Structures are given as structure tokens and as C-alpha cells.
C-alpha positions in Angstrom: 76.7 100.6 133.5 79.3 101.5 136.1 80.3 105.1 136.7 83.8 104.4 135.4 82.4 103.0 132.2 80.3 106.0 131.7 83.2 108.3 132.3 85.4 106.3 129.8 82.7 106.6 127.1 82.2 110.3 127.7 85.9 110.8 127.5 86.2 108.8 124.3 83.4 110.8 122.7 85.1 114.1 123.8 88.4 113.0 122.4 86.8 112.0 119.1 85.1 115.4 118.8 88.3 117.3 119.7 90.1 115.4 116.9 87.4 116.2 114.4 87.6 119.9 115.2 91.4 119.7 115.0 91.2 118.1 111.6 89.0 121.0 110.4 91.5 123.5 111.6 94.3 121.6 109.8 92.3 121.6 106.6 91.7 125.3 106.8 95.0 126.5 108.2 97.6 123.9 107.5 99.9 122.9 110.3 99.1 126.0 112.3 97.2 124.1 114.9 96.2 125.8 118.2 94.6 124.2 121.2 93.1 127.5 122.1 91.4 127.7 118.7 90.1 124.1 119.1 88.8 124.9 122.5 87.1 128.0 121.3 85.3 126.0 118.5 84.2 123.5 121.1 82.9 126.2 123.4 85.3 125.1 126.1 87.9 126.7 128.2 91.5 126.0 127.1 92.2 124.4 130.5 89.4 121.9 129.9 91.1 120.8 126.6 94.3 120.2 128.4 92.7 117.4 130.4 92.5 115.5 127.2 95.6 116.7 125.4 98.2 118.4 127.6 99.8 120.1 124.6 99.4 120.8 120.9 102.0 118.2 120.2 100.0 115.5 122.1 97.0 116.3 119.9 99.1 116.3 116.7 100.6 112.9 117.7 97.1 111.5 118.2 96.0 112.8 114.8 99.2 111.5 113.1 98.7 108.0 114.6 95.1 107.9 113.5 96.1 108.9 110.0 98.8 106.3 109.7 96.5 103.6 111.0 93.7 104.5 108.7 96.0 104.4 105.7 97.6 101.2 106.9 94.2 99.5 107.3 93.1 100.6 103.8 96.3 99.3 102.2 96.2 96.0 104.2 92.5 95.4 103.3 93.3 95.9 99.6 96.3 93.5 99.8 94.1 90.7 101.4 91.7 90.8 98.5 94.4 90.6 95.7 96.4 87.7 94.3 100.1 87.5 95.4 102.7 89.2 93.3 102.1 92.1 90.9 98.4 92.3 91.5 98.8 92.6 95.2 101.4 95.4 94.8 99.1 97.3 92.4 96.2 96.9 94.8 98.2 98.3 97.7 99.4 101.2 95.6 96.0 102.2 94.3 94.5 101.9 97.9 97.2 104.3 99.1 96.4 106.8 96.4 92.6 106.4 96.9 93.0 107.1 100.6 95.2 110.1 100.0 92.7 111.6 97.5 89.9 111.1 99.9 91.8 112.4 102.9 94.3 115.0 101.5 94.7 116.9 104.8 95.5 113.7 106.7 98.0 112.7 104.0 99.6 116.2 104.1 100.0 115.9 107.8 101.9 112.6 107.6 103.8 112.9 104.3 103.8 116.7 103.6 106.0 119.4 105.1 107.1 118.8 108.7 105.1 120.7 111.3 107.4 123.5 112.7 108.5 122.8 116.2 107.0 119.3 116.3 109.1 116.2 117.0 107.3 112.9 116.5 107.6 110.6 119.5 108.3 106.8 119.3 104.5 106.2 119.5 104.3 107.1 115.8 106.9 104.7 114.6 104.8 101.5 114.6 101.8 103.1 112.7 104.1 105.0 110.5 105.8 101.9 109.0 102.7 99.9 108.4 102.6 100.5 104.7 106.3 100.0 104.0 106.3 96.7 106.1 103.2 95.6 104.0 105.2 96.2 100.8 108.0 94.2 102.3 105.6 91.3 102.9 104.2 91.6 99.4 107.6 91.2 98.0 108.6 88.4 100.3 105.5 86.4 99.5 106.1 87.0 95.8 109.7 85.8 96.1 108.5 82.6 97.8 105.9 82.0 95.1 108.5 82.5 92.3 106.8 85.8 91.2 109.8 88.0 91.9 113.3 87.9 90.5 115.5 89.3 93.2 118.2 91.7 92.0 121.9 91.5 92.6 123.0 91.7 96.2 123.9 95.2 97.4 127.4 96.1 98.4 129.0 98.9 100.4 127.9 100.8 103.5 124.3 101.0 102.5 124.3 97.2 102.2 125.6 96.9 105.7 122.9 99.2 107.1 120.2 97.2 105.3 121.6 93.9 106.5 121.0 95.1 110.1 117.4 96.1 109.2 116.8 92.8 107.5 118.1 90.9 110.5 115.4 92.6 112.7 112.7 91.7 110.2 113.5 88.0 110.1 116.3 85.6 109.2 114.9 84.9 105.7 114.6 88.6 104.7 117.3 89.4 102.1 118.8 92.9 102.4 118.1 93.5 98.7 114.4 92.9 99.4 114.5 95.6 102.1 116.1 98.0 99.6 113.4 97.2 97.0 110.6 97.6 99.5 111.9 101.1 100.6 112.4 102.1 96.9 108.9 101.1 96.0 107.5 102.9 99.1 109.2 106.1 98.2 108.2 105.9 94.6 104.7 105.4 95.7 104.7 108.4 98.1 106.4 110.5 95.5 103.7 109.7 92.9 100.9 110.5 95.3 102.6 113.8 96.4 103.1 114.9 92.8 99.4 114.6 92.2 98.2 115.9 95.6 100.5 118.9 95.8 100.0 120.2 92.3 103.2 119.0 90.6 101.2 117.5 87.7 99.3 120.6 86.8 99.5 121.6 83.1 101.4 118.3 82.4 99.1 115.5 83.4 95.6 116.8 83.8 93.2 114.3 82.2 94.5 110.8 83.2 96.2 111.0 86.5 95.2 107.5 87.4 97.0 106.4 84.2 100.1 108.4 85.4 99.9 106.7 88.7 99.5 103.2 87.2 102.6 103.8 85.1 104.6 104.7 88.2 103.5 101.6 90.0 104.4 99.5 87.0 107.9 101.0 86.8 108.4 100.4 90.5 107.3 96.7 90.0 109.7 96.3 87.1 112.6 97.7 89.0 111.9 95.3 91.9 111.6 92.3 89.6 107.9 91.6 90.2 106.2 89.6 87.5 102.5 88.9 86.9 
């Protein structure tokens, strides 16, 4: 193997280990991530860490992109295995919840409270919209298959904004479908957050999957999805 290939592999392994240590810090301390603390746990000088991540924000961005991509891959894999329409939406929803329960600190980083002082760069946009775009595709496929009854067209300034978004997504993407996709996404995230951040304690303690399934069903009904 060429020296450049060896260096690239060593660098990739070091980056992977740095990320793993950073995730442990986030799990223990929340968003209070410090490159110095990560370096200390790695037995490295802070200056050595800066060769891989020039700042805390660069490391946070890498972790955020990884989390978005892992969630997106999980949801997309579930969608591929399900029948179009309602079943596919339910599969996506449950895959998102399952991922969040298995990776609560990753979920908290991307959908919890904003990290003080951190401003997400454009690099996070693509990974960050994977799930909502997937929901849009699920609805669009259902509409084509006659498995979705599209609601009344929207009016007003919100409709104008959505029309611009719909135009970027494709000529045959109705603005109402964009609105329904966004609504379903936020209902999905809200249901996961309620469970993950303790908002169901002492109200729904025994059957939280049942609670979640009910939320997914209501979102499907509002969007006009049928079995």
C-alpha cells in the first residue's frame, strides 16, 4: 500500500476514534463539548486534535452530519421494505422512533435544544432534510398510486412560500403535498421528543409504542393517506 493510502487510513481511524470520544462526552455532559477534554481522553495534546478538527464547531458539524445520515439511512431502509402508502409511512415513522430510542444522545444533538454558540453550516442541510424529503416521496408515490386524497389547495402567503419550495422539488410536486410532508415530519419529531425528553412521564408509561402509533395514524389521516 502506498504511503498516502496508509496515512489516509490512519487519519480515518483517528477521526473515527475522536468522534467516539466526543459522543461519550455529549452523552455525559450534554452540549458542553470541549476539544481539550476530548484530547485529554485520547491522551493527545490539544494541538494534535486541531489537525483533525480545527475547532469545536467543526467536530460538532461532523457529529451532526453523521447523526442525520444514520437516521436517514435507517428511515430509507425501512421505506424500501414496506408497501406504498400508509404502510410505508408507518414504517418510516417507527424506524425514526427506533433509531432515536437506540441513539438518544445523537437525536438530542440534532433535534434537541440548540448548542449555545453553534451555527450550523450549509454542509448540514442535505443530511438534515433526508427524512422530510423521504416523507415527501412517500406521499408523492401514494398520490400517484391513488392511495392519498390530497387536501384543498392552500391560499395566502404560506401557500406562496410553499409553491416556491414545490417548484424546486419538481414540476409535479403540489404545494399542498409539501405542506402535508412538513406537518407529518414535525408531528413525528414532536412525538419522539415527547417520549425521549420525559414529557409522557406519569401519563403514558406502559404503552408508549401505542401512543406513538396513534400519533402516526392521526398524521396519516390529516394528510389523506389510506391503506
